[in-house]
C-alpha positions in Angstrom: 17.4 -19.5 55.8 20.8 -21.0 56.3 21.1 -24.2 58.2 24.2 -25.4 60.0 24.7 -29.2 59.5 26.7 -30.6 62.4 29.6 -32.9 61.5 30.7 -35.9 63.6 34.2 -36.3 65.0 35.0 -32.6 65.3 35.1 -31.9 61.6 34.2 -28.5 60.2 30.5 -27.8 60.1 28.7 -27.3 56.8 26.3 -24.4 56.2 23.4 -25.3 53.8 22.2 -22.1 52.1 19.0 -21.4 50.3 18.9 -19.6 46.9 17.8 -16.5 48.8 20.8 -16.7 51.1 23.2 -17.0 48.2 21.6 -14.0 46.4 21.8 -12.0 49.6 25.5 -12.7 49.9 26.2 -11.9 46.3 24.3 -8.6 46.6 26.3 -7.7 49.7 29.5 -8.5 47.9 28.5 -6.5 44.8 27.6 -3.6 47.0 30.9 -3.6 48.9 33.5 -4.6 46.2 32.9 -2.0 43.5 34.6 0.5 45.8 37.9 -1.2 45.2 40.1 -1.2 42.1 41.9 -4.5 42.7 41.2 -7.9 44.2 43.8 -7.7 47.0 42.3 -4.5 48.3 38.8 -6.0 48.2 40.1 -9.2 49.9 41.8 -7.2 52.7 38.6 -5.2 53.3 36.3 -8.3 53.3 38.6 -10.1 55.8 37.6 -7.4 58.4 33.9 -7.5 57.5 31.5 -9.8 59.4 28.6 -11.2 57.3 25.7 -12.7 59.1 23.3 -15.2 57.5 20.1 -16.1 59.4 20.0 -19.6 60.7 16.9 -21.8 60.9 
């Protein structure tokens, strides 16, 4: 499960991901991206997609 690590002084938070989290993200990417012929089209599509990672 992903875990958000709080940062002090208003810095960006860090998300610590397990191996299973990373595999899940890669599988989702591989499932979505083969539909597109070029990187820019894939990037444009992924900018509009929300990916959820379970948190501890």
